[in-house]
C-alpha positions, 0 to 999 in steps of 0.5 A: 499499500502506497500511503502518504502521511500528512503532517503539521508545521511541528512534524506531528502526523495529522492525516494519511493520504490513501490513493483511490485505487487502494481505497477502492480495494480496501472498501471491497475487502471491508464492507462499510469501511467508508461509514463515518459512524457505526450505530451501536444498539442501546441495549449493547451500550448499557450492557457494556456500561453494566459490565464496567460498573460490575468490574469496578465494584468487584475488582477484588474477586478478579482472577488471573486469566490462566488461573481461571482457565485452569479452574475451568479445565479442572472442572471438565 
């Protein structure tokens, strides 16, 4: 892919230029990539907020991933 990076006067990258042929390939490979915004259902947002709150309120009950997987495997 032949990208060109756009920088401001301080050298900070502020954007990327994608040649049109590359953009067409990307659009065919990743359907919906040209959408500016993806609508997330309200129920999904609510569920994520609920899980974040549960995580924050029960932090001391968290387990290391590997330990949790070992426990699950031992129960099988």
